[in-house]
Jmol script that loads the backbone (N, CA, C; Angstrom):
load data "model"
ATOM      1  N   MET A   1     -31.504 -31.651  54.270  1.00  0.00           N
ATOM      2  CA  MET A   1     -31.970 -32.625  53.301  1.00  0.00           C
ATOM      3  C   MET A   1     -31.922 -34.010  53.935  1.00  0.00           C
ATOM      4  N   ALA A   2     -32.969 -34.720  53.818  1.00  0.00           N
ATOM      5  CA  ALA A   2     -33.032 -36.080  54.364  1.00  0.00           C
ATOM      6  C   ALA A   2     -32.237 -37.028  53.480  1.00  0.00           C
ATOM      7  N   GLU A   3     -32.031 -38.217  53.995  1.00  0.00           N
ATOM      8  CA  GLU A   3     -31.343 -39.223  53.201  1.00  0.00           C
ATOM      9  C   GLU A   3     -32.222 -39.609  52.011  1.00  0.00           C
ATOM     10  N   LEU A   4     -31.566 -39.945  50.921  1.00  0.00           N
ATOM     11  CA  LEU A   4     -32.287 -40.398  49.737  1.00  0.00           C
ATOM     12  C   LEU A   4     -32.404 -41.910  49.769  1.00  0.00           C
ATOM     13  N   LYS A   5     -33.539 -42.410  49.330  1.00  0.00           N
ATOM     14  CA  LYS A   5     -33.679 -43.852  49.151  1.00  0.00           C
ATOM     15  C   LYS A   5     -33.089 -44.180  47.787  1.00  0.00           C
ATOM     16  N   ILE A   6     -32.025 -44.973  47.790  1.00  0.00           N
ATOM     17  CA  ILE A   6     -31.349 -45.314  46.543  1.00  0.00           C
ATOM     18  C   ILE A   6     -31.826 -46.687  46.071  1.00  0.00           C
ATOM     19  N   THR A   7     -32.208 -46.735  44.807  1.00  0.00           N
ATOM     20  CA  THR A   7     -32.649 -47.976  44.179  1.00  0.00           C
ATOM     21  C   THR A   7     -31.842 -48.162  42.893  1.00  0.00           C
ATOM     22  N   LYS A   8     -31.976 -49.332  42.285  1.00  0.00           N
ATOM     23  CA  LYS A   8     -31.256 -49.512  41.020  1.00  0.00           C
ATOM     24  C   LYS A   8     -31.791 -48.553  39.952  1.00  0.00           C
ATOM     25  N   ALA A   9     -33.042 -48.122  40.106  1.00  0.00           N
ATOM     26  CA  ALA A   9     -33.637 -47.195  39.137  1.00  0.00           C
ATOM     27  C   ALA A   9     -33.023 -45.795  39.211  1.00  0.00           C
ATOM     28  N   ASN A  10     -32.660 -45.335  40.417  1.00  0.00           N
ATOM     29  CA  ASN A  10     -32.124 -43.971  40.536  1.00  0.00           C
ATOM     30  C   ASN A  10     -30.630 -43.957  40.852  1.00  0.00           C
ATOM     31  N   PHE A  11     -29.977 -45.118  40.921  1.00  0.00           N
ATOM     32  CA  PHE A  11     -28.566 -45.190  41.297  1.00  0.00           C
ATOM     33  C   PHE A  11     -27.679 -44.359  40.375  1.00  0.00           C
ATOM     34  N   GLU A  12     -27.874 -44.508  39.084  1.00  0.00           N
ATOM     35  CA  GLU A  12     -27.034 -43.791  38.109  1.00  0.00           C
ATOM     36  C   GLU A  12     -27.157 -42.280  38.290  1.00  0.00           C
ATOM     37  N   SER A  13     -28.382 -41.772  38.365  1.00  0.00           N
ATOM     38  CA  SER A  13     -28.585 -40.326  38.458  1.00  0.00           C
ATOM     39  C   SER A  13     -28.203 -39.759  39.823  1.00  0.00           C
ATOM     40  N   GLU A  14     -28.513 -40.471  40.902  1.00  0.00           N
ATOM     41  CA  GLU A  14     -28.291 -39.931  42.245  1.00  0.00           C
ATOM     42  C   GLU A  14     -26.889 -40.207  42.802  1.00  0.00           C
ATOM     43  N   VAL A  15     -26.236 -41.265  42.321  1.00  0.00           N
ATOM     44  CA  VAL A  15     -24.935 -41.646  42.881  1.00  0.00           C
ATOM     45  C   VAL A  15     -23.817 -41.462  41.860  1.00  0.00           C
ATOM     46  N   VAL A  16     -23.894 -42.166  40.753  1.00  0.00           N
ATOM     47  CA  VAL A  16     -22.806 -42.141  39.768  1.00  0.00           C
ATOM     48  C   VAL A  16     -22.625 -40.740  39.186  1.00  0.00           C
ATOM     49  N   ASN A  17     -23.724 -40.070  38.870  1.00  0.00           N
ATOM     50  CA  ASN A  17     -23.642 -38.754  38.240  1.00  0.00           C
ATOM     51  C   ASN A  17     -23.761 -37.597  39.226  1.00  0.00           C
ATOM     52  N   ALA A  18     -23.683 -37.870  40.518  1.00  0.00           N
ATOM     53  CA  ALA A  18     -23.816 -36.815  41.531  1.00  0.00           C
ATOM     54  C   ALA A  18     -22.649 -35.839  41.440  1.00  0.00           C
ATOM     55  N   SER A  19     -22.942 -34.565  41.610  1.00  0.00           N
ATOM     56  CA  SER A  19     -21.891 -33.550  41.587  1.00  0.00           C
ATOM     57  C   SER A  19     -21.177 -33.450  42.937  1.00  0.00           C
ATOM     58  N   LEU A  20     -21.772 -34.025  43.968  1.00  0.00           N
ATOM     59  CA  LEU A  20     -21.197 -34.020  45.315  1.00  0.00           C
ATOM     60  C   LEU A  20     -20.756 -35.430  45.687  1.00  0.00           C
ATOM     61  N   PRO A  21     -19.879 -35.560  46.683  1.00  0.00           N
ATOM     62  CA  PRO A  21     -19.578 -36.896  47.197  1.00  0.00           C
ATOM     63  C   PRO A  21     -20.858 -37.543  47.728  1.00  0.00           C
ATOM     64  N   VAL A  22     -20.903 -38.870  47.729  1.00  0.00           N
ATOM     65  CA  VAL A  22     -22.093 -39.607  48.151  1.00  0.00           C
ATOM     66  C   VAL A  22     -21.707 -40.606  49.236  1.00  0.00           C
ATOM     67  N   LEU A  23     -22.438 -40.564  50.352  1.00  0.00           N
ATOM     68  CA  LEU A  23     -22.268 -41.531  51.427  1.00  0.00           C
ATOM     69  C   LEU A  23     -23.438 -42.501  51.352  1.00  0.00           C
ATOM     70  N   LEU A  24     -23.153 -43.779  51.135  1.00  0.00           N
ATOM     71  CA  LEU A  24     -24.195 -44.800  51.005  1.00  0.00           C
ATOM     72  C   LEU A  24     -24.226 -45.670  52.253  1.00  0.00           C
ATOM     73  N   ASP A  25     -25.408 -45.814  52.821  1.00  0.00           N
ATOM     74  CA  ASP A  25     -25.614 -46.673  53.987  1.00  0.00           C
ATOM     75  C   ASP A  25     -26.385 -47.906  53.530  1.00  0.00           C
ATOM     76  N   PHE A  26     -25.712 -49.059  53.497  1.00  0.00           N
ATOM     77  CA  PHE A  26     -26.360 -50.325  53.174  1.00  0.00           C
ATOM     78  C   PHE A  26     -26.902 -50.905  54.472  1.00  0.00           C
ATOM     79  N   TYR A  27     -28.206 -51.179  54.511  1.00  0.00           N
ATOM     80  CA  TYR A  27     -28.862 -51.590  55.758  1.00  0.00           C
ATOM     81  C   TYR A  27     -30.015 -52.544  55.458  1.00  0.00           C
ATOM     82  N   ALA A  28     -30.607 -53.067  56.532  1.00  0.00           N
ATOM     83  CA  ALA A  28     -31.864 -53.817  56.452  1.00  0.00           C
ATOM     84  C   ALA A  28     -32.702 -53.436  57.662  1.00  0.00           C
ATOM     85  N   ASP A  29     -34.017 -53.466  57.501  1.00  0.00           N
ATOM     86  CA  ASP A  29     -34.923 -53.081  58.594  1.00  0.00           C
ATOM     87  C   ASP A  29     -34.781 -53.983  59.814  1.00  0.00           C
ATOM     88  N   TRP A  30     -34.432 -55.253  59.614  1.00  0.00           N
ATOM     89  CA  TRP A  30     -34.346 -56.223  60.702  1.00  0.00           C
ATOM     90  C   TRP A  30     -33.007 -56.169  61.443  1.00  0.00           C
ATOM     91  N   CYS A  31     -32.054 -55.385  60.947  1.00  0.00           N
ATOM     92  CA  CYS A  31     -30.686 -55.352  61.471  1.00  0.00           C
ATOM     93  C   CYS A  31     -30.564 -54.380  62.648  1.00  0.00           C
ATOM     94  N   GLY A  32     -30.286 -54.925  63.842  1.00  0.00           N
ATOM     95  CA  GLY A  32     -30.151 -54.096  65.044  1.00  0.00           C
ATOM     96  C   GLY A  32     -29.059 -53.044  64.934  1.00  0.00           C
ATOM     97  N   PRO A  33     -27.824 -53.407  64.558  1.00  0.00           N
ATOM     98  CA  PRO A  33     -26.775 -52.392  64.412  1.00  0.00           C
ATOM     99  C   PRO A  33     -27.125 -51.327  63.367  1.00  0.00           C
ATOM    100  N   CYS A  34     -27.858 -51.724  62.327  1.00  0.00           N
ATOM    101  CA  CYS A  34     -28.284 -50.755  61.303  1.00  0.00           C
ATOM    102  C   CYS A  34     -29.229 -49.723  61.922  1.00  0.00           C
ATOM    103  N   ARG A  35     -30.155 -50.198  62.743  1.00  0.00           N
ATOM    104  CA  ARG A  35     -31.095 -49.278  63.412  1.00  0.00           C
ATOM    105  C   ARG A  35     -30.347 -48.360  64.369  1.00  0.00           C
ATOM    106  N   MET A  36     -29.299 -48.879  65.014  1.00  0.00           N
ATOM    107  CA  MET A  36     -28.505 -48.052  65.926  1.00  0.00           C
ATOM    108  C   MET A  36     -27.699 -46.995  65.161  1.00  0.00           C
ATOM    109  N   LEU A  37     -27.297 -47.309  63.937  1.00  0.00           N
ATOM    110  CA  LEU A  37     -26.524 -46.377  63.122  1.00  0.00           C
ATOM    111  C   LEU A  37     -27.401 -45.315  62.468  1.00  0.00           C
ATOM    112  N   ALA A  38     -28.670 -45.603  62.269  1.00  0.00           N
ATOM    113  CA  ALA A  38     -29.573 -44.719  61.523  1.00  0.00           C
ATOM    114  C   ALA A  38     -29.572 -43.260  62.013  1.00  0.00           C
ATOM    115  N   PRO A  39     -29.642 -42.988  63.333  1.00  0.00           N
ATOM    116  CA  PRO A  39     -29.623 -41.588  63.769  1.00  0.00           C
ATOM    117  C   PRO A  39     -28.322 -40.868  63.400  1.00  0.00           C
ATOM    118  N   THR A  40     -27.207 -41.584  63.422  1.00  0.00           N
ATOM    119  CA  THR A  40     -25.923 -40.976  63.036  1.00  0.00           C
ATOM    120  C   THR A  40     -25.935 -40.608  61.565  1.00  0.00           C
ATOM    121  N   VAL A  41     -26.439 -41.505  60.732  1.00  0.00           N
ATOM    122  CA  VAL A  41     -26.511 -41.241  59.293  1.00  0.00           C
ATOM    123  C   VAL A  41     -27.424 -40.042  59.032  1.00  0.00           C
ATOM    124  N   GLU A  42     -28.529 -39.980  59.755  1.00  0.00           N
ATOM    125  CA  GLU A  42     -29.461 -38.845  59.621  1.00  0.00           C
ATOM    126  C   GLU A  42     -28.775 -37.539  60.016  1.00  0.00           C
ATOM    127  N   GLN A  43     -28.007 -37.550  61.114  1.00  0.00           N
ATOM    128  CA  GLN A  43     -27.272 -36.343  61.552  1.00  0.00           C
ATOM    129  C   GLN A  43     -26.264 -35.914  60.487  1.00  0.00           C
ATOM    130  N   LEU A  44     -25.553 -36.874  59.917  1.00  0.00           N
ATOM    131  CA  LEU A  44     -24.566 -36.553  58.878  1.00  0.00           C
ATOM    132  C   LEU A  44     -25.250 -35.923  57.666  1.00  0.00           C
ATOM    133  N   ALA A  45     -26.422 -36.432  57.299  1.00  0.00           N
ATOM    134  CA  ALA A  45     -27.171 -35.863  56.168  1.00  0.00           C
ATOM    135  C   ALA A  45     -27.516 -34.409  56.438  1.00  0.00           C
ATOM    136  N   GLU A  46     -27.918 -34.100  57.663  1.00  0.00           N
ATOM    137  CA  GLU A  46     -28.272 -32.723  58.018  1.00  0.00           C
ATOM    138  C   GLU A  46     -27.032 -31.828  58.096  1.00  0.00           C
ATOM    139  N   GLU A  47     -25.989 -32.318  58.758  1.00  0.00           N
ATOM    140  CA  GLU A  47     -24.796 -31.502  58.987  1.00  0.00           C
ATOM    141  C   GLU A  47     -24.003 -31.221  57.714  1.00  0.00           C
ATOM    142  N   TYR A  48     -24.057 -32.124  56.761  1.00  0.00           N
ATOM    143  CA  TYR A  48     -23.288 -31.953  55.524  1.00  0.00           C
ATOM    144  C   TYR A  48     -24.171 -31.603  54.338  1.00  0.00           C
ATOM    145  N   GLU A  49     -25.373 -31.109  54.627  1.00  0.00           N
ATOM    146  CA  GLU A  49     -26.295 -30.721  53.556  1.00  0.00           C
ATOM    147  C   GLU A  49     -25.621 -29.704  52.642  1.00  0.00           C
ATOM    148  N   GLY A  50     -25.740 -29.923  51.348  1.00  0.00           N
ATOM    149  CA  GLY A  50     -25.127 -29.035  50.368  1.00  0.00           C
ATOM    150  C   GLY A  50     -23.686 -29.395  50.051  1.00  0.00           C
ATOM    151  N   LYS A  51     -23.072 -30.265  50.851  1.00  0.00           N
ATOM    152  CA  LYS A  51     -21.692 -30.695  50.624  1.00  0.00           C
ATOM    153  C   LYS A  51     -21.596 -32.179  50.313  1.00  0.00           C
ATOM    154  N   LEU A  52     -22.663 -32.921  50.668  1.00  0.00           N
ATOM    155  CA  LEU A  52     -22.642 -34.376  50.597  1.00  0.00           C
ATOM    156  C   LEU A  52     -24.055 -34.891  50.362  1.00  0.00           C
ATOM    157  N   VAL A  53     -24.177 -35.909  49.525  1.00  0.00           N
ATOM    158  CA  VAL A  53     -25.443 -36.609  49.350  1.00  0.00           C
ATOM    159  C   VAL A  53     -25.381 -37.856  50.228  1.00  0.00           C
ATOM    160  N   VAL A  54     -26.423 -38.102  51.002  1.00  0.00           N
ATOM    161  CA  VAL A  54     -26.478 -39.298  51.838  1.00  0.00           C
ATOM    162  C   VAL A  54     -27.614 -40.175  51.331  1.00  0.00           C
ATOM    163  N   GLY A  55     -27.258 -41.393  50.947  1.00  0.00           N
ATOM    164  CA  GLY A  55     -28.243 -42.330  50.424  1.00  0.00           C
ATOM    165  C   GLY A  55     -28.320 -43.581  51.265  1.00  0.00           C
ATOM    166  N   LYS A  56     -29.521 -44.161  51.323  1.00  0.00           N
ATOM    167  CA  LYS A  56     -29.724 -45.405  52.066  1.00  0.00           C
ATOM    168  C   LYS A  56     -30.166 -46.471  51.068  1.00  0.00           C
ATOM    169  N   ILE A  57     -29.531 -47.650  51.178  1.00  0.00           N
ATOM    170  CA  ILE A  57     -29.854 -48.756  50.288  1.00  0.00           C
ATOM    171  C   ILE A  57     -30.264 -49.944  51.148  1.00  0.00           C
ATOM    172  N   ASN A  58     -31.528 -50.350  51.012  1.00  0.00           N
ATOM    173  CA  ASN A  58     -32.041 -51.509  51.727  1.00  0.00           C
ATOM    174  C   ASN A  58     -31.584 -52.755  50.975  1.00  0.00           C
ATOM    175  N   VAL A  59     -30.707 -53.552  51.607  1.00  0.00           N
ATOM    176  CA  VAL A  59     -30.130 -54.713  50.915  1.00  0.00           C
ATOM    177  C   VAL A  59     -31.173 -55.777  50.570  1.00  0.00           C
ATOM    178  N   ASP A  60     -32.258 -55.831  51.322  1.00  0.00           N
ATOM    179  CA  ASP A  60     -33.316 -56.799  51.013  1.00  0.00           C
ATOM    180  C   ASP A  60     -34.104 -56.381  49.776  1.00  0.00           C
ATOM    181  N   GLU A  61     -34.258 -55.083  49.576  1.00  0.00           N
ATOM    182  CA  GLU A  61     -35.007 -54.567  48.427  1.00  0.00           C
ATOM    183  C   GLU A  61     -34.125 -54.380  47.194  1.00  0.00           C
ATOM    184  N   GLU A  62     -32.825 -54.213  47.408  1.00  0.00           N
ATOM    185  CA  GLU A  62     -31.896 -53.926  46.308  1.00  0.00           C
ATOM    186  C   GLU A  62     -30.702 -54.885  46.327  1.00  0.00           C
ATOM    187  N   PRO A  63     -30.958 -56.193  46.181  1.00  0.00           N
ATOM    188  CA  PRO A  63     -29.841 -57.154  46.248  1.00  0.00           C
ATOM    189  C   PRO A  63     -28.801 -56.945  45.149  1.00  0.00           C
ATOM    190  N   GLU A  64     -29.221 -56.427  43.992  1.00  0.00           N
ATOM    191  CA  GLU A  64     -28.260 -56.192  42.906  1.00  0.00           C
ATOM    192  C   GLU A  64     -27.229 -55.142  43.308  1.00  0.00           C
ATOM    193  N   LEU A  65     -27.678 -54.071  43.966  1.00  0.00           N
ATOM    194  CA  LEU A  65     -26.744 -53.038  44.415  1.00  0.00           C
ATOM    195  C   LEU A  65     -25.840 -53.568  45.523  1.00  0.00           C
ATOM    196  N   ALA A  66     -26.408 -54.358  46.430  1.00  0.00           N
ATOM    197  CA  ALA A  66     -25.591 -54.946  47.494  1.00  0.00           C
ATOM    198  C   ALA A  66     -24.512 -55.846  46.891  1.00  0.00           C
ATOM    199  N   ASN A  67     -24.868 -56.632  45.887  1.00  0.00           N
ATOM    200  CA  ASN A  67     -23.890 -57.496  45.221  1.00  0.00           C
ATOM    201  C   ASN A  67     -22.845 -56.679  44.477  1.00  0.00           C
ATOM    202  N   ARG A  68     -23.273 -55.615  43.845  1.00  0.00           N
ATOM    203  CA  ARG A  68     -22.350 -54.756  43.093  1.00  0.00           C
ATOM    204  C   ARG A  68     -21.238 -54.222  43.995  1.00  0.00           C
ATOM    205  N   PHE A  69     -21.585 -53.926  45.237  1.00  0.00           N
ATOM    206  CA  PHE A  69     -20.608 -53.398  46.200  1.00  0.00           C
ATOM    207  C   PHE A  69     -20.035 -54.489  47.105  1.00  0.00           C
ATOM    208  N   ARG A  70     -20.370 -55.739  46.812  1.00  0.00           N
ATOM    209  CA  ARG A  70     -19.885 -56.892  47.572  1.00  0.00           C
ATOM    210  C   ARG A  70     -20.160 -56.737  49.074  1.00  0.00           C
ATOM    211  N   VAL A  71     -21.367 -56.293  49.378  1.00  0.00           N
ATOM    212  CA  VAL A  71     -21.771 -56.123  50.779  1.00  0.00           C
ATOM    213  C   VAL A  71     -22.021 -57.506  51.367  1.00  0.00           C
ATOM    214  N   ALA A  72     -21.177 -57.898  52.314  1.00  0.00           N
ATOM    215  CA  ALA A  72     -21.288 -59.208  52.948  1.00  0.00           C
ATOM    216  C   ALA A  72     -21.870 -59.107  54.347  1.00  0.00           C
ATOM    217  N   SER A  73     -21.755 -57.944  54.966  1.00  0.00           N
ATOM    218  CA  SER A  73     -22.345 -57.730  56.286  1.00  0.00           C
ATOM    219  C   SER A  73     -22.867 -56.300  56.353  1.00  0.00           C
ATOM    220  N   ILE A  74     -23.846 -56.121  57.205  1.00  0.00           N
ATOM    221  CA  ILE A  74     -24.437 -54.792  57.345  1.00  0.00           C
ATOM    222  C   ILE A  74     -24.408 -54.396  58.819  1.00  0.00           C
ATOM    223  N   PRO A  75     -24.370 -53.107  59.113  1.00  0.00           N
ATOM    224  CA  PRO A  75     -24.310 -52.009  58.150  1.00  0.00           C
ATOM    225  C   PRO A  75     -22.949 -51.911  57.459  1.00  0.00           C
ATOM    226  N   THR A  76     -22.997 -51.490  56.211  1.00  0.00           N
ATOM    227  CA  THR A  76     -21.805 -51.138  55.444  1.00  0.00           C
ATOM    228  C   THR A  76     -22.028 -49.724  54.925  1.00  0.00           C
ATOM    229  N   VAL A  77     -21.048 -48.866  55.122  1.00  0.00           N
ATOM    230  CA  VAL A  77     -21.132 -47.484  54.654  1.00  0.00           C
ATOM    231  C   VAL A  77     -20.015 -47.269  53.640  1.00  0.00           C
ATOM    232  N   VAL A  78     -20.391 -46.736  52.477  1.00  0.00           N
ATOM    233  CA  VAL A  78     -19.450 -46.532  51.376  1.00  0.00           C
ATOM    234  C   VAL A  78     -19.451 -45.055  51.003  1.00  0.00           C
ATOM    235  N   LEU A  79     -18.261 -44.475  50.866  1.00  0.00           N
ATOM    236  CA  LEU A  79     -18.122 -43.100  50.399  1.00  0.00           C
ATOM    237  C   LEU A  79     -17.679 -43.131  48.949  1.00  0.00           C
ATOM    238  N   MET A  80     -18.416 -42.419  48.095  1.00  0.00           N
ATOM    239  CA  MET A  80     -18.102 -42.362  46.667  1.00  0.00           C
ATOM    240  C   MET A  80     -17.947 -40.919  46.213  1.00  0.00           C
ATOM    241  N   LYS A  81     -17.120 -40.742  45.202  1.00  0.00           N
ATOM    242  CA  LYS A  81     -16.970 -39.429  44.569  1.00  0.00           C
ATOM    243  C   LYS A  81     -16.689 -39.681  43.096  1.00  0.00           C
ATOM    244  N   ASN A  82     -17.382 -38.962  42.239  1.00  0.00           N
ATOM    245  CA  ASN A  82     -17.233 -39.117  40.786  1.00  0.00           C
ATOM    246  C   ASN A  82     -17.424 -40.569  40.348  1.00  0.00           C
ATOM    247  N   GLY A  83     -18.357 -41.260  40.998  1.00  0.00           N
ATOM    248  CA  GLY A  83     -18.672 -42.635  40.631  1.00  0.00           C
ATOM    249  C   GLY A  83     -17.670 -43.669  41.115  1.00  0.00           C
ATOM    250  N   GLN A  84     -16.666 -43.247  41.880  1.00  0.00           N
ATOM    251  CA  GLN A  84     -15.628 -44.156  42.371  1.00  0.00           C
ATOM    252  C   GLN A  84     -15.715 -44.318  43.888  1.00  0.00           C
ATOM    253  N   VAL A  85     -15.462 -45.526  44.378  1.00  0.00           N
ATOM    254  CA  VAL A  85     -15.454 -45.769  45.820  1.00  0.00           C
ATOM    255  C   VAL A  85     -14.166 -45.200  46.415  1.00  0.00           C
ATOM    256  N   LEU A  86     -14.306 -44.320  47.419  1.00  0.00           N
ATOM    257  CA  LEU A  86     -13.142 -43.765  48.112  1.00  0.00           C
ATOM    258  C   LEU A  86     -12.799 -44.573  49.355  1.00  0.00           C
ATOM    259  N   SER A  87     -13.826 -44.967  50.102  1.00  0.00           N
ATOM    260  CA  SER A  87     -13.588 -45.754  51.316  1.00  0.00           C
ATOM    261  C   SER A  87     -14.857 -46.480  51.733  1.00  0.00           C
ATOM    262  N   THR A  88     -14.654 -47.497  52.578  1.00  0.00           N
ATOM    263  CA  THR A  88     -15.745 -48.334  53.062  1.00  0.00           C
ATOM    264  C   THR A  88     -15.558 -48.572  54.549  1.00  0.00           C
ATOM    265  N   ALA A  89     -16.653 -48.552  55.286  1.00  0.00           N
ATOM    266  CA  ALA A  89     -16.626 -48.857  56.724  1.00  0.00           C
ATOM    267  C   ALA A  89     -17.656 -49.943  56.997  1.00  0.00           C
ATOM    268  N   LEU A  90     -17.229 -50.983  57.696  1.00  0.00           N
ATOM    269  CA  LEU A  90     -18.120 -52.092  58.024  1.00  0.00           C
ATOM    270  C   LEU A  90     -18.526 -52.014  59.484  1.00  0.00           C
ATOM    271  N   GLY A  91     -19.786 -52.284  59.749  1.00  0.00           N
ATOM    272  CA  GLY A  91     -20.268 -52.356  61.124  1.00  0.00           C
ATOM    273  C   GLY A  91     -20.577 -51.006  61.734  1.00  0.00           C
ATOM    274  N   LEU A  92     -21.034 -51.076  62.967  1.00  0.00           N
ATOM    275  CA  LEU A  92     -21.390 -49.883  63.720  1.00  0.00           C
ATOM    276  C   LEU A  92     -20.114 -49.170  64.139  1.00  0.00           C
ATOM    277  N   ARG A  93     -19.990 -47.901  63.787  1.00  0.00           N
ATOM    278  CA  ARG A  93     -18.794 -47.114  64.091  1.00  0.00           C
ATOM    279  C   ARG A  93     -19.211 -45.798  64.748  1.00  0.00           C
ATOM    280  N   PRO A  94     -18.284 -45.159  65.463  1.00  0.00           N
ATOM    281  CA  PRO A  94     -18.582 -43.841  66.026  1.00  0.00           C
ATOM    282  C   PRO A  94     -18.733 -42.798  64.915  1.00  0.00           C
ATOM    283  N   LYS A  95     -19.515 -41.792  65.195  1.00  0.00           N
ATOM    284  CA  LYS A  95     -19.769 -40.719  64.223  1.00  0.00           C
ATOM    285  C   LYS A  95     -18.460 -40.097  63.742  1.00  0.00           C
ATOM    286  N   ALA A  96     -17.485 -39.932  64.633  1.00  0.00           N
ATOM    287  CA  ALA A  96     -16.211 -39.306  64.270  1.00  0.00           C
ATOM    288  C   ALA A  96     -15.502 -40.062  63.141  1.00  0.00           C
ATOM    289  N   GLU A  97     -15.644 -41.376  63.108  1.00  0.00           N
ATOM    290  CA  GLU A  97     -15.016 -42.151  62.040  1.00  0.00           C
ATOM    291  C   GLU A  97     -15.652 -41.842  60.686  1.00  0.00           C
ATOM    292  N   PHE A  98     -16.968 -41.670  60.681  1.00  0.00           N
ATOM    293  CA  PHE A  98     -17.647 -41.323  59.426  1.00  0.00           C
ATOM    294  C   PHE A  98     -17.289 -39.903  59.008  1.00  0.00           C
ATOM    295  N   GLU A  99     -17.157 -39.006  59.971  1.00  0.00           N
ATOM    296  CA  GLU A  99     -16.777 -37.631  59.652  1.00  0.00           C
ATOM    297  C   GLU A  99     -15.380 -37.592  59.041  1.00  0.00           C
ATOM    298  N   ALA A 100     -14.450 -38.385  59.571  1.00  0.00           N
ATOM    299  CA  ALA A 100     -13.101 -38.454  58.996  1.00  0.00           C
ATOM    300  C   ALA A 100     -13.151 -39.002  57.573  1.00  0.00           C
ATOM    301  N   MET A 101     -13.993 -39.994  57.382  1.00  0.00           N
ATOM    302  CA  MET A 101     -14.186 -40.596  56.068  1.00  0.00           C
ATOM    303  C   MET A 101     -14.723 -39.551  55.083  1.00  0.00           C
ATOM    304  N   ILE A 102     -15.706 -38.780  55.521  1.00  0.00           N
ATOM    305  CA  ILE A 102     -16.330 -37.753  54.676  1.00  0.00           C
ATOM    306  C   ILE A 102     -15.324 -36.684  54.297  1.00  0.00           C
ATOM    307  N   ARG A 103     -14.465 -36.278  55.240  1.00  0.00           N
ATOM    308  CA  ARG A 103     -13.484 -35.233  54.969  1.00  0.00           C
ATOM    309  C   ARG A 103     -12.563 -35.622  53.813  1.00  0.00           C
ATOM    310  N   GLN A 104     -12.301 -36.925  53.645  1.00  0.00           N
ATOM    311  CA  GLN A 104     -11.489 -37.396  52.518  1.00  0.00           C
ATOM    312  C   GLN A 104     -12.096 -36.995  51.172  1.00  0.00           C
ATOM    313  N   GLY A 105     -13.431 -37.025  51.139  1.00  0.00           N
ATOM    314  CA  GLY A 105     -14.114 -36.808  49.861  1.00  0.00           C
ATOM    315  C   GLY A 105     -14.510 -35.376  49.587  1.00  0.00           C
ATOM    316  N   LEU A 106     -14.391 -34.504  50.569  1.00  0.00           N
ATOM    317  CA  LEU A 106     -14.822 -33.114  50.368  1.00  0.00           C
ATOM    318  C   LEU A 106     -13.753 -32.272  49.694  1.00  0.00           C
TER     319      LEU A 106
END
end "model"
wireframe off; spacefill off
backbone 0.3
color backbone group
């Protein structure tokens, strides 16, 4: 399953009411570190298919969601479960750090 594009219109149904943990990638198209992180996020979406929902939120298109999560720098990755934030990672990180983060929520 590919990453979902998360907007304020589908946030409630795809994130808050999700039956699985949700990994949110806050990014912008112009952000170099975000582009470098994108393949890792895509791999995580494939590897954890059926166990995890992976969503991408473009901060330029969804400033309300970025403000809601107090995103001050990008990339920011947030792990949620049952509508609650479990953990947050700022900046470009190794895949292993995201995998450790995901294991918390599974």
